N, CA, C and O atoms as a GROMACS GRO file, in nm:
protein
  436
    1HIS      N    1   0.178   1.215  -0.716
    1HIS     CA    2   0.256   1.336  -0.735
    1HIS      C    3   0.190   1.420  -0.843
    1HIS      O    4   0.166   1.371  -0.954
    2LEU      N    5   0.160   1.544  -0.812
    2LEU     CA    6   0.093   1.633  -0.906
    2LEU      C    7   0.189   1.741  -0.954
    2LEU      O    8   0.262   1.801  -0.875
    3VAL      N    9   0.188   1.763  -1.084
    3VAL     CA   10   0.266   1.872  -1.143
    3VAL      C   11   0.169   1.968  -1.208
    3VAL      O   12   0.088   1.927  -1.292
    4TRP      N   13   0.175   2.094  -1.171
    4TRP     CA   14   0.090   2.198  -1.228
    4TRP      C   15   0.175   2.278  -1.324
    4TRP      O   16   0.277   2.336  -1.284
    5GLN      N   17   0.135   2.282  -1.448
    5GLN     CA   18   0.209   2.358  -1.550
    5GLN      C   19   0.133   2.486  -1.582
    5GLN      O   20   0.012   2.483  -1.604
    6GLN      N   21   0.204   2.595  -1.583
    6GLN     CA   22   0.144   2.722  -1.622
    6GLN      C   23   0.243   2.800  -1.707
    6GLN      O   24   0.362   2.769  -1.708
    7ASP      N   25   0.193   2.899  -1.775
    7ASP     CA   26   0.276   2.967  -1.874
    7ASP      C   27   0.356   3.086  -1.821
    7ASP      O   28   0.415   3.160  -1.899
    8ASN      N   29   0.358   3.105  -1.691
    8ASN     CA   30   0.440   3.210  -1.631
    8ASN      C   31   0.397   3.351  -1.669
    8ASN      O   32   0.474   3.446  -1.652
    9ALA      N   33   0.277   3.366  -1.721
    9ALA     CA   34   0.225   3.500  -1.750
    9ALA      C   35   0.203   3.574  -1.617
    9ALA      O   36   0.175   3.510  -1.516
   10PRO      N   37   0.217   3.705  -1.616
   10PRO     CA   38   0.204   3.780  -1.491
   10PRO      C   39   0.078   3.748  -1.409
   10PRO      O   40   0.084   3.736  -1.287
   11ALA      N   41  -0.035   3.735  -1.475
   11ALA     CA   42  -0.159   3.705  -1.402
   11ALA      C   43  -0.155   3.568  -1.338
   11ALA      O   44  -0.220   3.545  -1.236
   12HIS      N   45  -0.080   3.476  -1.397
   12HIS     CA   46  -0.076   3.340  -1.346
   12HIS      C   47   0.024   3.321  -1.233
   12HIS      O   48   0.011   3.228  -1.153
   13VAL      N   49   0.123   3.409  -1.224
   13VAL     CA   50   0.222   3.398  -1.117
   13VAL      C   51   0.204   3.506  -1.010
   13VAL      O   52   0.291   3.525  -0.925
   14SER      N   53   0.093   3.577  -1.015
   14SER     CA   54   0.066   3.677  -0.913
   14SER      C   55   0.055   3.609  -0.777
   14SER      O   56   0.030   3.489  -0.768
   15LYS      N   57   0.073   3.686  -0.673
   15LYS     CA   58   0.066   3.632  -0.537
   15LYS      C   59  -0.067   3.562  -0.512
   15LYS      O   60  -0.070   3.453  -0.455
   16SER      N   61  -0.177   3.625  -0.553
   16SER     CA   62  -0.309   3.566  -0.528
   16SER      C   63  -0.329   3.436  -0.607
   16SER      O   64  -0.387   3.340  -0.555
   17SER      N   65  -0.282   3.432  -0.731
   17SER     CA   66  -0.294   3.309  -0.812
   17SER      C   67  -0.212   3.196  -0.752
   17SER      O   68  -0.260   3.083  -0.741
   18MET      N   69  -0.090   3.227  -0.712
   18MET     CA   70  -0.004   3.124  -0.654
   18MET      C   71  -0.059   3.074  -0.521
   18MET      O   72  -0.051   2.955  -0.491
   19THR      N   73  -0.115   3.164  -0.440
   19THR     CA   74  -0.177   3.124  -0.314
   19THR      C   75  -0.293   3.031  -0.339
   19THR      O   76  -0.310   2.931  -0.269
   20PHE      N   77  -0.374   3.063  -0.440
   20PHE     CA   78  -0.488   2.979  -0.476
   20PHE      C   79  -0.442   2.839  -0.520
   20PHE      O   80  -0.498   2.739  -0.475
   21ILE      N   81  -0.342   2.831  -0.606
   21ILE     CA   82  -0.292   2.703  -0.656
   21ILE      C   83  -0.235   2.620  -0.542
   21ILE      O   84  -0.262   2.500  -0.532
   22ARG      N   85  -0.157   2.683  -0.456
   22ARG     CA   86  -0.096   2.608  -0.344
   22ARG      C   87  -0.201   2.560  -0.244
   22ARG      O   88  -0.186   2.454  -0.184
   23ALA      N   89  -0.308   2.638  -0.227
   23ALA     CA   90  -0.416   2.595  -0.138
   23ALA      C   91  -0.498   2.482  -0.201
   23ALA      O   92  -0.542   2.390  -0.132
   24LEU      N   93  -0.517   2.490  -0.331
   24LEU     CA   94  -0.595   2.389  -0.403
   24LEU      C   95  -0.522   2.255  -0.408
   24LEU      O   96  -0.583   2.150  -0.388
   25TRP      N   97  -0.391   2.260  -0.436
   25TRP     CA   98  -0.310   2.138  -0.448
   25TRP      C   99  -0.184   2.150  -0.362
   25TRP      O  100  -0.075   2.174  -0.416
   26PRO      N  101  -0.196   2.134  -0.231
   26PRO     CA  102  -0.077   2.144  -0.146
   26PRO      C  103   0.028   2.042  -0.188
   26PRO      O  104  -0.004   1.925  -0.213
   27GLY      N  105   0.151   2.085  -0.195
   27GLY     CA  106   0.260   1.994  -0.229
   27GLY      C  107   0.280   1.973  -0.378
   27GLY      O  108   0.374   1.903  -0.418
   28ALA      N  109   0.195   2.030  -0.461
   28ALA     CA  110   0.211   2.014  -0.605
   28ALA      C  111   0.338   2.084  -0.651
   28ALA      O  112   0.373   2.191  -0.603
   29GLU      N  113   0.405   2.021  -0.745
   29GLU     CA  114   0.521   2.084  -0.808
   29GLU      C  115   0.468   2.181  -0.913
   29GLU      O  116   0.382   2.145  -0.994
   30ILE      N  117   0.518   2.303  -0.913
   30ILE     CA  118   0.473   2.402  -1.010
   30ILE      C  119   0.581   2.416  -1.116
   30ILE      O  120   0.692   2.462  -1.090
   31LEU      N  121   0.545   2.376  -1.237
   31LEU     CA  122   0.637   2.379  -1.350
   31LEU      C  123   0.619   2.512  -1.421
   31LEU      O  124   0.512   2.540  -1.476
   32LYS      N  125   0.722   2.594  -1.420
   32LYS     CA  126   0.714   2.723  -1.487
   32LYS      C  127   0.747   2.705  -1.633
   32LYS      O  128   0.844   2.637  -1.669
   33TRP      N  129   0.667   2.764  -1.716
   33TRP     CA  130   0.676   2.751  -1.860
   33TRP      C  131   0.698   2.889  -1.918
   33TRP      O  132   0.639   2.985  -1.868
   34PRO      N  133   0.778   2.904  -2.021
   34PRO     CA  134   0.795   3.038  -2.078
   34PRO      C  135   0.661   3.098  -2.123
   34PRO      O  136   0.582   3.031  -2.190
   35ALA      N  137   0.636   3.222  -2.087
   35ALA     CA  138   0.511   3.288  -2.124
   35ALA      C  139   0.502   3.305  -2.275
   35ALA      O  140   0.602   3.330  -2.342
   36SER      N  141   0.383   3.292  -2.327
   36SER     CA  142   0.357   3.312  -2.470
   36SER      C  143   0.458   3.237  -2.556
   36SER      O  144   0.529   3.298  -2.636
   37SER      N  145   0.464   3.106  -2.539
   37SER     CA  146   0.567   3.029  -2.606
   37SER      C  147   0.511   2.932  -2.710
   37SER      O  148   0.504   2.812  -2.684
   38PRO      N  149   0.470   2.983  -2.827
   38PRO     CA  150   0.420   2.892  -2.930
   38PRO      C  151   0.526   2.793  -2.977
   38PRO      O  152   0.494   2.688  -3.032
   39ASP      N  153   0.655   2.826  -2.954
   39ASP     CA  154   0.761   2.734  -2.992
   39ASP      C  155   0.752   2.603  -2.916
   39ASP      O  156   0.802   2.500  -2.962
   40LEU      N  157   0.687   2.605  -2.798
   40LEU     CA  158   0.675   2.485  -2.716
   40LEU      C  159   0.532   2.433  -2.707
   40LEU      O  160   0.505   2.343  -2.628
   41SER      N  161   0.443   2.486  -2.784
   41SER     CA  162   0.303   2.443  -2.780
   41SER      C  163   0.273   2.350  -2.898
   41SER      O  164   0.274   2.394  -3.013
   42PRO      N  165   0.248   2.221  -2.870
   42PRO     CA  166   0.219   2.128  -2.981
   42PRO      C  167   0.104   2.173  -3.070
   42PRO      O  168   0.105   2.147  -3.190
   43VAL      N  169   0.006   2.241  -3.013
   43VAL     CA  170  -0.104   2.290  -3.096
   43VAL      C  171  -0.052   2.390  -3.197
   43VAL      O  172  -0.095   2.389  -3.313
   44ASP      N  173   0.038   2.477  -3.156
   44ASP     CA  174   0.092   2.578  -3.246
   44ASP      C  175   0.191   2.520  -3.347
   44ASP      O  176   0.180   2.547  -3.467
   45PHE      N  177   0.288   2.440  -3.301
   45PHE     CA  178   0.392   2.396  -3.394
   45PHE      C  179   0.357   2.271  -3.472
   45PHE      O  180   0.423   2.242  -3.573
   46CYS      N  181   0.258   2.196  -3.430
   46CYS     CA  182   0.228   2.071  -3.499
   46CYS      C  183   0.087   2.071  -3.558
   46CYS      O  184   0.070   2.052  -3.678
   47VAL      N  185  -0.013   2.091  -3.474
   47VAL     CA  186  -0.152   2.081  -3.521
   47VAL      C  187  -0.184   2.192  -3.620
   47VAL      O  188  -0.233   2.164  -3.730
   48TRP      N  189  -0.159   2.318  -3.583
   48TRP     CA  190  -0.191   2.427  -3.674
   48TRP      C  191  -0.112   2.418  -3.804
   48TRP      O  192  -0.163   2.448  -3.912
   49HIS      N  193   0.014   2.375  -3.792
   49HIS     CA  194   0.096   2.358  -3.913
   49HIS      C  195   0.030   2.258  -4.008
   49HIS      O  196   0.018   2.283  -4.128
   50GLU      N  197  -0.012   2.145  -3.953
   50GLU     CA  198  -0.074   2.042  -4.035
   50GLU      C  199  -0.207   2.089  -4.093
   50GLU      O  200  -0.237   2.062  -4.209
   51LEU      N  201  -0.286   2.157  -4.013
   51LEU     CA  202  -0.416   2.205  -4.063
   51LEU      C  203  -0.399   2.308  -4.174
   51LEU      O  204  -0.465   2.300  -4.277
   52THR      N  205  -0.311   2.404  -4.153
   52THR     CA  206  -0.294   2.508  -4.255
   52THR      C  207  -0.234   2.451  -4.384
   52THR      O  208  -0.260   2.504  -4.492
   53ARG      N  209  -0.155   2.344  -4.373
   53ARG     CA  210  -0.100   2.279  -4.490
   53ARG      C  211  -0.212   2.217  -4.574
   53ARG      O  212  -0.203   2.213  -4.696
   54ARG      N  213  -0.317   2.170  -4.508
   54ARG     CA  214  -0.428   2.104  -4.577
   54ARG      C  215  -0.537   2.200  -4.624
   54ARG      O  216  -0.617   2.165  -4.712
   55MET      N  217  -0.542   2.318  -4.568
   55MET     CA  218  -0.651   2.413  -4.599
   55MET      C  219  -0.623   2.488  -4.728
   55MET      O  220  -0.509   2.525  -4.757
   56LYS      N  221  -0.727   2.510  -4.804
   56LYS     CA  222  -0.716   2.585  -4.929
   56LYS      C  223  -0.794   2.716  -4.913
   56LYS      O  224  -0.911   2.713  -4.874
   57GLY      N  225  -0.733   2.826  -4.942
   57GLY     CA  226  -0.799   2.955  -4.929
   57GLY      C  227  -0.808   3.020  -5.066
   57GLY      O  228  -0.778   2.956  -5.166
   58PRO      N  229  -0.848   3.143  -5.072
   58PRO     CA  230  -0.879   3.234  -4.960
   58PRO      C  231  -1.017   3.205  -4.901
   58PRO      O  232  -1.102   3.140  -4.962
   59PHE      N  233  -1.036   3.256  -4.781
   59PHE     CA  234  -1.163   3.245  -4.712
   59PHE      C  235  -1.223   3.384  -4.701
   59PHE      O  236  -1.154   3.480  -4.666
   60HIS      N  237  -1.350   3.394  -4.730
   60HIS     CA  238  -1.414   3.526  -4.737
   60HIS      C  239  -1.490   3.564  -4.612
   60HIS      O  240  -1.533   3.678  -4.597
   61ASN      N  241  -1.508   3.468  -4.522
   61ASN     CA  242  -1.579   3.498  -4.398
   61ASN      C  243  -1.546   3.390  -4.294
   61ASN      O  244  -1.482   3.290  -4.325
   62ILE      N  245  -1.590   3.414  -4.173
   62ILE     CA  246  -1.562   3.322  -4.063
   62ILE      C  247  -1.623   3.184  -4.086
   62ILE      O  248  -1.555   3.084  -4.062
   63PRO      N  249  -1.747   3.172  -4.132
   63PRO     CA  250  -1.802   3.038  -4.156
   63PRO      C  251  -1.720   2.956  -4.257
   63PRO      O  252  -1.702   2.836  -4.238
   64GLU      N  253  -1.669   3.020  -4.363
   64GLU     CA  254  -1.585   2.949  -4.460
   64GLU      C  255  -1.455   2.901  -4.394
   64GLU      O  256  -1.413   2.787  -4.414
   65LEU      N  257  -1.394   2.987  -4.317
   65LEU     CA  258  -1.271   2.951  -4.247
   65LEU      C  259  -1.297   2.838  -4.149
   65LEU      O  260  -1.221   2.741  -4.146
   66ARG      N  261  -1.401   2.849  -4.072
   66ARG     CA  262  -1.436   2.745  -3.974
   66ARG      C  263  -1.460   2.611  -4.043
   66ARG      O  264  -1.412   2.508  -3.996
   67ALA      N  265  -1.532   2.612  -4.153
   67ALA     CA  266  -1.560   2.488  -4.227
   67ALA      C  267  -1.429   2.427  -4.279
   67ALA      O  268  -1.413   2.305  -4.274
   68ALA      N  269  -1.338   2.510  -4.327
   68ALA     CA  270  -1.209   2.460  -4.376
   68ALA      C  271  -1.126   2.399  -4.264
   68ALA      O  272  -1.061   2.296  -4.283
   69ILE      N  273  -1.128   2.460  -4.147
   69ILE     CA  274  -1.055   2.407  -4.031
   69ILE      C  275  -1.110   2.270  -3.993
   69ILE      O  276  -1.034   2.176  -3.973
   70PHE      N  277  -1.242   2.259  -3.981
   70PHE     CA  278  -1.303   2.132  -3.943
   70PHE      C  279  -1.278   2.024  -4.049
   70PHE      O  280  -1.253   1.908  -4.014
   71ALA      N  281  -1.284   2.060  -4.175
   71ALA     CA  282  -1.259   1.963  -4.282
   71ALA      C  283  -1.114   1.914  -4.277
   71ALA      O  284  -1.088   1.794  -4.291
   72ALA      N  285  -1.020   2.005  -4.258
   72ALA     CA  286  -0.879   1.966  -4.250
   72ALA      C  287  -0.855   1.878  -4.128
   72ALA      O  288  -0.782   1.780  -4.136
   73TYR      N  289  -0.916   1.914  -4.016
   73TYR     CA  290  -0.899   1.838  -3.893
   73TYR      C  291  -0.951   1.695  -3.910
   73TYR      O  292  -0.892   1.601  -3.856
   74ALA      N  293  -1.059   1.679  -3.982
   74ALA     CA  294  -1.117   1.545  -4.004
   74ALA      C  295  -1.023   1.456  -4.085
   74ALA      O  296  -1.034   1.333  -4.077
   75GLU      N  297  -0.933   1.514  -4.162
   75GLU     CA  298  -0.838   1.438  -4.245
   75GLU      C  299  -0.714   1.392  -4.168
   75GLU      O  300  -0.641   1.305  -4.215
   76VAL      N  301  -0.690   1.450  -4.051
   76VAL     CA  302  -0.567   1.424  -3.978
   76VAL      C  303  -0.579   1.292  -3.900
   76VAL      O  304  -0.677   1.269  -3.830
   77ASP      N  305  -0.477   1.207  -3.913
   77ASP     CA  306  -0.470   1.083  -3.837
   77ASP      C  307  -0.415   1.115  -3.698
   77ASP      O  308  -0.300   1.158  -3.686
   78PRO      N  309  -0.494   1.096  -3.592
   78PRO     CA  310  -0.448   1.131  -3.457
   78PRO      C  311  -0.318   1.060  -3.415
   78PRO      O  312  -0.235   1.120  -3.347
   79ALA      N  313  -0.300   0.935  -3.455
   79ALA     CA  314  -0.178   0.863  -3.418
   79ALA      C  315  -0.055   0.926  -3.481
   79ALA      O  316   0.049   0.940  -3.416
   80VAL      N  317  -0.066   0.964  -3.606
   80VAL     CA  318   0.046   1.028  -3.675
   80VAL      C  319   0.075   1.164  -3.612
   80VAL      O  320   0.191   1.200  -3.591
   81MET      N  321  -0.030   1.239  -3.582
   81MET     CA  322  -0.014   1.371  -3.521
   81MET      C  323   0.050   1.360  -3.382
   81MET      O  324   0.138   1.440  -3.348
   82THR      N  325   0.009   1.263  -3.304
   82THR     CA  326   0.065   1.244  -3.170
   82THR      C  327   0.213   1.208  -3.178
   82THR      O  328   0.295   1.263  -3.105
   83ALA      N  329   0.247   1.118  -3.266
   83ALA     CA  330   0.388   1.078  -3.283
   83ALA      C  331   0.473   1.197  -3.328
   83ALA      O  332   0.583   1.218  -3.276
   84ALA      N  333   0.423   1.274  -3.423
   84ALA     CA  334   0.497   1.390  -3.472
   84ALA      C  335   0.514   1.495  -3.362
   84ALA      O  336   0.622   1.551  -3.346
   85ALA      N  337   0.407   1.521  -3.288
   85ALA     CA  338   0.414   1.621  -3.181
   85ALA      C  339   0.511   1.578  -3.072
   85ALA      O  340   0.586   1.661  -3.020
   86THR      N  341   0.511   1.451  -3.037
   86THR     CA  342   0.600   1.401  -2.932
   86THR      C  343   0.746   1.412  -2.974
   86THR      O  344   0.829   1.461  -2.897
   87THR      N  345   0.777   1.368  -3.093
   87THR     CA  346   0.914   1.377  -3.143
   87THR      C  347   0.960   1.522  -3.152
   87THR      O  348   1.070   1.556  -3.108
   88GLU      N  349   0.877   1.606  -3.209
   88GLU     CA  350   0.911   1.747  -3.227
   88GLU      C  351   0.922   1.818  -3.092
   88GLU      O  352   1.008   1.904  -3.074
   89PHE      N  353   0.836   1.782  -2.997
   89PHE     CA  354   0.838   1.846  -2.866
   89PHE      C  355   0.972   1.821  -2.795
   89PHE      O  356   1.030   1.913  -2.738
   90ARG      N  357   1.019   1.700  -2.799
   90ARG     CA  358   1.148   1.668  -2.736
   90ARG      C  359   1.260   1.753  -2.797
   90ARG      O  360   1.344   1.808  -2.726
   91LYS      N  361   1.260   1.761  -2.928
   91LYS     CA  362   1.363   1.840  -2.998
   91LYS      C  363   1.353   1.988  -2.957
   91LYS      O  364   1.455   2.053  -2.934
   92ARG      N  365   1.232   2.038  -2.948
   92ARG     CA  366   1.212   2.179  -2.912
   92ARG      C  367   1.251   2.207  -2.768
   92ARG      O  368   1.307   2.313  -2.738
   93CYS      N  369   1.223   2.115  -2.678
   93CYS     CA  370   1.264   2.134  -2.538
   93CYS      C  371   1.416   2.140  -2.527
   93CYS      O  372   1.470   2.223  -2.453
   94THR      N  373   1.485   2.055  -2.600
   94THR     CA  374   1.631   2.057  -2.600
   94THR      C  375   1.683   2.191  -2.651
   94THR      O  376   1.773   2.249  -2.590
   95LYS      N  377   1.627   2.241  -2.760
   95LYS     CA  378   1.670   2.370  -2.815
   95LYS      C  379   1.639   2.484  -2.719
   95LYS      O  380   1.716   2.579  -2.706
   96CYS      N  381   1.525   2.475  -2.651
   96CYS     CA  382   1.488   2.578  -2.553
   96CYS      C  383   1.593   2.583  -2.442
   96CYS      O  384   1.638   2.691  -2.402
   97LEU      N  385   1.632   2.467  -2.391
   97LEU     CA  386   1.734   2.462  -2.286
   97LEU      C  387   1.868   2.513  -2.337
   97LEU      O  388   1.937   2.587  -2.266
   98GLU      N  389   1.906   2.475  -2.458
   98GLU     CA  390   2.032   2.521  -2.516
   98GLU      C  391   2.036   2.673  -2.531
   98GLU      O  392   2.143   2.733  -2.528
   99ASN      N  393   1.919   2.734  -2.548
   99ASN     CA  394   1.911   2.879  -2.567
   99ASN      C  395   1.863   2.951  -2.442
   99ASN      O  396   1.812   3.063  -2.449
  100ALA      N  397   1.878   2.887  -2.328
  100ALA     CA  398   1.846   2.945  -2.197
  100ALA      C  399   1.704   3.002  -2.192
  100ALA      O  400   1.680   3.106  -2.131
  101GLY      N  401   1.611   2.932  -2.256
  101GLY     CA  402   1.472   2.974  -2.252
  101GLY      C  403   1.436   3.080  -2.354
  101GLY      O  404   1.320   3.120  -2.363
  102GLY      N  405   1.533   3.127  -2.430
  102GLY     CA  406   1.508   3.230  -2.530
  102GLY      C  407   1.448   3.172  -2.657
  102GLY      O  408   1.430   3.050  -2.668
  103HIS      N  409   1.419   3.258  -2.752
  103HIS     CA  410   1.360   3.214  -2.879
  103HIS      C  411   1.459   3.122  -2.950
  103HIS      O  412   1.578   3.152  -2.958
  104PHE      N  413   1.410   3.010  -3.000
  104PHE     CA  414   1.498   2.911  -3.059
  104PHE      C  415   1.450   2.855  -3.191
  104PHE      O  416   1.521   2.776  -3.253
  105GLU      N  417   1.330   2.893  -3.236
  105GLU     CA  418   1.274   2.829  -3.353
  105GLU      C  419   1.365   2.841  -3.476
  105GLU      O  420   1.366   2.752  -3.561
  106HIS      N  421   1.441   2.949  -3.486
  106HIS     CA  422   1.532   2.966  -3.600
  106HIS      C  423   1.650   2.868  -3.593
  106HIS      O  424   1.725   2.857  -3.690
  107HIS      N  425   1.668   2.796  -3.480
  107HIS     CA  426   1.774   2.697  -3.467
  107HIS      C  427   1.727   2.556  -3.504
  107HIS      O  428   1.808   2.463  -3.505
  108LEU      N  429   1.599   2.539  -3.533
  108LEU     CA  430   1.547   2.406  -3.566
  108LEU      C  431   1.575   2.374  -3.710
  108LEU      O  432   1.580   2.463  -3.795
  109GLU      N  433   1.594   2.246  -3.738
  109GLU     CA  434   1.621   2.205  -3.876
  109GLU      C  435   1.490   2.194  -3.950
  109GLU      O  436   1.489   2.160  -4.068
   0.00000   0.00000   0.00000
């Protein structure tokens, strides 16, 4: 059983895109995801949060910023990050449903 997840952006749900996906994976379940939803993206709510917490600025150019991102990333324990993202994701999905898919981050503890 295949589930295809997409962010419901107009380009992704256009007739031609949907025809392509259905032809590529006949019978796949298409999971619609709120468009532009950093509230539900583990990279946005968990990984970036952890990286920015560890980074020290200011940064004067792109190479400095890039080096700080890589250094912070090297300090992160993947097991801890995965556990945190999983726990937080469940909580965020519940809040999303409670708010009928609307913005919910201000309802999180």
